[in-house]
N, C-alpha and C positions, 0 to 999 in steps of 0.2 A: 538652625532648623529644629533642634530638639525642644526649644522653648516656644515654639510657634504652635498655635492651635491647629490640629489636624483632626477633622471628624472621622469617626469610623463608620457611622450609620447616618442615613438621612441627610447626606451632604447637600443635596439639591434643595432641601426645605429650609436651609439655614441662611441667615444674613450675616456676612462677615464684616468686621471692622479691622482693628489692628490685631494681627495674628499674635503679637507679643504681649497683648493686654492680659491682665490676670482676671478680668471680669467677664462672666457669662451672664446673659439675661434670659429668663424664661417669660415670654410674653402671653402665655396661656391662650385664650381665644382672640386676643387682639393681634391683628396682622403684624407680623414682625417687619414687613417692608414699610408699613406706615409708621411704626414706632421708630424705625431707623432714620426716618426723615427728621426726627426731632432731636436726635442725639448725635453729638460729634463722634464719628467713628473711631477716633483715637481713644475713646473712653470705654470701649468693650472690644472683646475678641470675637463674640458670636451672640446672635439673638435667635432663639428658637421658640416655636410655639409648643404648648403641651395641652392638646385637647382632652386627652383621656389618661388618667393615672393607671388604668387597667392595661392600656395598650402602650402608652408612650414613656412611662416612668423607667421601665427597663432599658430602653434605648438611651434616654437621657443619662442614666447612671453609667452605662457602658462608655458613652462618649466622655463623660467626666473622668472616669477611671483611667482612660487612655491619654488624658491631657492633664498631668500633674501640675502644670504651671498655673491652672485655674485655681485661685484661692477664694474667689468671691462669686456667689451666685445671687442675683437679684431677681426676685419674683414681682411681676407687675401684670396689669391688663385685666380683662374681663374674665371672671372665673365661673363660667356657666356650669361646668361639670364638676366643680370642687377639685379639680386637678391641682390647683395652686395650694389648697389646704393640705392635700395629701403630700405634696412635695415639701412643704414646710414641716409637716409632722415627721416626714422621713428624717430630715436633718435634726429635728429636736427630740424625737422619741425613738427612732430606729425601727427595726423590723423584728418579726418573730416568725417561726414556722407556721404555715397555714395552707389553705387551699383556695384556688380561684372559685368564685361563686357559681359560675356557669359550667365550666368544663371539669370542675372538681380536681384540678391538677395541683400537685404539691408545689409550693412556691415560698418565697419570702413575702410576707404580707406586712405592709406598713401599719404600725400602731396608730390607727387613725379611725375616726368615725365614718370614713368613706373608703371604698376599696382601692387599693394600689398594690401592684404585684411586681416582684423582681425575681428572675430566674434563680433557682437553687444552685446552678453551676457557678455562681458568683459566691465565694466564701464569705461568711459573715464578718470575718475579721477584715476583709477588703472593704466591706460596706462601712464598718465602723471607722476604719482609717479614713475613708473619704469624708464621713460626717464630721470628724475631728479636724480635718485639714481644709475644709471649705466652710467659710462663713456665709450663711444663708440669711438674707433679709428680705422683707416684703415692703416694697415701696409702691403705694397705691397711686400717688401722684408723681409722675416722673419729672415734674418741675422741681421736686425736692431731691432729685438724684445728684449727689455730689460724690464723684468717685474717690476724691482724695480723703473723704471722711470714712470710707469703708475700712473696717478693722481687718488686719491681715493675721490669720491664725499662726501661732508659733509652730504647730505641728507640720511637718513636711511629709510628703508621700512619694512613692515610686510609680512609674507608669505601669498599669496593669491592663492587659488585653484579655478579654473574654468573648470570643466570637460566639454568636448565636448559632445553635445547631439547627440544621435543616430537619424537618419532620417528614415522615413518610406520608405519602398521599392516600387518599381513599379510592374506592372503586371509581373507574372512569366511565363517563357517559358520552354519548354523541347526540347531536340534535341539530335543529335548524340554525342557519347562519344568522338569521335575524327574525324578530317578531314573535313574541310570546305573550300570553295573556293569563292573568290570575284574577280571581274574584274573591271578595270577602265582604261579609256584612260590616266588619270593623276594620280599622286601620291595622290592628294587631294580626288579624287573620290574613289580610292581604299581605302584610309584611312578611309573615312566616312562610307563606306560599312563594312569595318573590325570592326570599333567601334560598328556599329549597330548589327553586328553578335555577338560580345562578350557580349554586354549589354543585348541581348535577350537570347542567348544560353550558355553563359559562366557559368561555375560551380563556386559557391562561395567557397573559400578555404583560409586557412591561409597561411601566408608566413613568412620567417625568418626576415622580416622587421617589424613585428607587425601588419601591415596593412593587412586586408583581400583583396582579389582580386577576380575579375571574370575572369576565364581562359578558353580558348578554346585550345585544343591540335591540333597541325598541322593546322594552318590557312594559307592557300595558297592564296597570293594576286598576281594578274597578272596585270602589268602595260604595256599598249600597245603603247601609243603614246606621252608620256611625252618628251618635247623637252628640252635637257639639256642645250641648248644655251639660253633658255628663259623660265625658270621654271614658272609654274603657282602657285604663292603663294599669296593667298588673305590675306587682312589685318586682318581677324578674326582668323587666326591661333594662336596656343598658344604662339609662339614666333615671333619676327620681321623677315622680309626677311633676314636682315644682319646676324642674328643668323644662319639660315640654310645655307647661302652661306659661312659663316665662318666655319661651321662644315665640309664642303666637303673636305678640305684639310687633315682632319684627316683620310680620307679613300683613297684619291687618291695619297698621297705623303708619304714619309718616315718620317713622323713627329713624334716627341717624346717630351712630356712635362717633364720639370725637376722633377715635383712631381708625375709623373705617369710612370709606368713601360713600357708602350707601347701605341700605337694607332693602329687601324685596319690597316692603311697604313704601319705602322712599322712592324706589324706582316707579312704582304704580301711582304714587300720590302727587309727586312734585318734580321728579327728575327732569321731565321733558317740558316743564312749565305748565302742566295740566294735571288735574286730579282725574286720572283715567277711570277710577272706580266710580266716582260721582257721575262722570259723563256716561259710563256704561249703564248705570242705573237709569239715568234720564232717557237714554235711547230705548231701553227695554220698556220703560213706562210709556214712551211715545209709540213704540212699535213692538208689542210683546211677542210677535211672531218673527222678529228679525233674526237672521242667521249671520249678521255682520257686526256682532258685538265682541270686539277683541281688545284685550289689554296687553300691551307690548312692554317687555322689560329690557330687550336687547337694544343697546345704543350703537348703531352701525358706525358712528363717527369716532367711537373710542374702542369698542369691545373687540374689534378685530386686530387691534395693534397693541393693546396694553394687557397686562396680566390682571387677574382678579375679576374677570367678567362674570356676570351673574349666571348661576346654573338654571334657575327658573327663568324661562324666556317668553312664554306665551300663555295667555289664559283666554279661553273661548267660553262664552256664556250662551245658553239657549234655554228658552222656556218652552216646554212641551207638555201637554196634558196637565197644565198648571203645576208643573214641577220644574224647579230651577236646576238644570244640569250644568256641570262645569268640567271642562277638559283643559288639562294643564300639560305643557311641554317643559320637561326638565332635561337639558342637554347633557348634563353630567351628574350622576346621582350615586353618592356613597350609600349603598342600600342598607348597610348594617347600622350605622350611626346617624346618618342625615335623613334617611327616608322617613322615619317616624315624625321627626321635627317638621319636615316639609308637609306631610300628609295631615297632621293635626292642625298646622297652621293654615293650610289651604281649605280644610273642612270649616274652620272657623271663619275664613274669609268668605266662603260660599254662604255661610249663615248671615254674615254681616250684609252681604249683597242682597240676600233674600228679604231680610227685614227692611232694608232701605227701599227695596222695590215695592214691597207691600205698602209702605208708608207713602211712597210717591204715587202709587195708583189710588190710594185712598184720598190723597190730596186732589186728584182729578175726579173724585166721586165714584171710583170703581172699587168695590169691596171684593178683591180677588183673593182666593184661598191658595196662594202660592206656597207649595211645600218644597222641601229639599229633595232633589233628585240625586242621581248618582254622581260621584266625583271620580273622574277618570284621569289618571296620571300616566303619561307616556314618558318613561325614563329612557332617553335615547341611548345613553351609555349607563346601563344599570350594573354596577360593579361592587364587589367586596374585596377589600385589600387582604393580602395574604396573612397579615398578623391578626385578622379577624376570622379566618376560615374556621378555626377550631371552635371559637365562641359561638359563631353563627350555627355551625353544625350541631353543637350541643343544644342550643335553643330549639332548633328544628326537630331534633330527635326527641326531645322531652315534651315539647308543647304543641307541635303542629297537629297531631292527631286529635287532641281534645278541643281544638279550635275549628275543626271541620264539622259541618252538619253530619249527623249519623243516620243511616249507615253510608249514604252517598250524598254528595251535593245535589240539589234540585237543578235540573237542566233548565236554563232560561228558554230553551226552545220547546219545552213541553215534555210530557211523559206518555207512556203507552199502556193501554189495557189490552191484554192478549187473550184470545179465545180461539176455538176451532169451529169450523163449519163442517161437520162430519158428512152432511149430504153432498156438499160440493167438493169435499176433500181439500179445503183451503184453510190456510192460516190467516187470521184476521187480527189486525192491529188497529185499535181506535186511538187516534192521536188526540191527547188532551192538553190544553193550555195550562200554564202555571196557575191561572185563576180558576181552573177546573171547568173550562168550557170546551166543548167538542170542537176540534179543528178539522179533522178529516179521518179517512179510513184507508188502510192499505191491506190488499188481499193478494195472496200468492199461494201456489201449491207446494213450493219448496223454500227452505231457508235461503238458498242461493238467489232465488228470485227477489226475496225480500231484501237481501243485502244490496242488490243492485238498485232497487227502488229507493231505499233509505239513503244510500250513498249519493245517488243522483240528486235527491231532494235537499240533502244537507240539513236534515232536521234533528241531528244529534250533535251536541257541541262538546260533551265531556267524555273522556276516555272510560271513566268508570261506568257511566250510563250505557255506552256502547257495549262494553263487556258484559254487563248485567243483562241487557236486552238480548244479546246473542245467545247467552246461556238459557234465557227463558224461551226464546224462539225454538231452539233446539229441543228443549223439553217438550214444548207443545207439539212439535213435529213427530217426536217419538211417541207421544201419547196418541196422536191422531192415527198413525200408521199401525199402532199396536192395540187400538181399541180401548185405551185407558182414559180415565178421567183426568183432565188437566186443570189444576188450580194454580194460578200465577202466584209466584213467591212461596209455594209449598212444595215439598218433595213429591216425586211421582210415586204412586203406589204400585210397585212392580212385583209384589209377591205372587208367585205362581206363573209369572210371565214366561220363564224358560220352559216349564212343562207344557204350557199352552202352545208355544211355538213348536215344540217337539211333536205334539199331536197334530198340529196343522201341517207340519213338514212331512 
């Protein structure tokens, strides 16, 4: 038993072969289950994926340290996030003291052009021993994988166990059981707000990946002004801009990986024997007011019984006021790492459909100025895995405030101009639309009456707007009752008010 592979972490995410084999395989972004179909299980002990060297390298190293019978590590698969490059650099170049880029925590940092972290609780001599006792090779084409040709290092090593320490949690919040909404002009703004919502109000729950998660049910994000021709992708995002741009083709084209059963684009373009995107455009060209333009990615004949079912399930298109709006349902959404991929890809798909629709209408002799409308994403299970909580919180703390419109967000249900009618003794609220058109008027003698009116009408959608409005209404009421001049968004001039009240009293 001592010579058999026994994982310490992420056991449910691994594919197992011969437990006595000396070979471990890191398949990066390529599905380990698909790769395992092509390799005789007697030729490996375990196959695991490595999506991120920031998150996953530490776990991979701890599993290797606890299994000294592993003498060979094979890297293969699609390297979207450069996790494979970092893993190779770890074995070839080693580590040095450093800090994580987002949370600024002390760590062992791989000597690499790309970030990769290992906990400082693992001594450097243990890491060096591992590097000397494991031969790491990169085999890009597994048809060239010949186990008997892999060199066995002379260096031997002992089993070393380094349990990860649990970290203390932050302030706790309580909230709705389901259904939250965030809005942003850009993907990044909506993403930061979504992370903030999940970190505060998400319920901690177990997953079938061993990691705990914080999860919000049905988190709707609305992206209103992201330009698909010039995406806003700051350098502090989890991945480089090239990663996000490279991901887009997986949604917009009929792309299929050799080691993957499908991509989202493949599901939409050919999986069901029909190009749903082309047919959706044709239907919108025939019936621009149609509410029945749906693209489906869920295959009921397979996805209820097999693993690896698609997370993006449903795309609904609607043209209104010459704007193409798109609503997407994602059943399970890793909001820290996967959501930006999804959102950039879906915004690009929305633009592809818009352009094809304009061309189709032009072919019918209709010169329609169809513009991009809002992209709405309903993430049914919007979650952040435990090993990302700190990184997500650090990003929210550092960047959320600067990505919000200042001082408050504009309420899509309008704003209010407040004044007083001294003759009637009434507070007056003029309701103004976001396009600066008058909508209506509210009058009341007390703030309590106004609160009842506004609550009943539901004309305020944002907490910050409600708080600001309540503050201004109370100022206006005090001014009216005290004979002071009220100017909205300016301090009340109350000098001498106490003496005046004393004289009146």
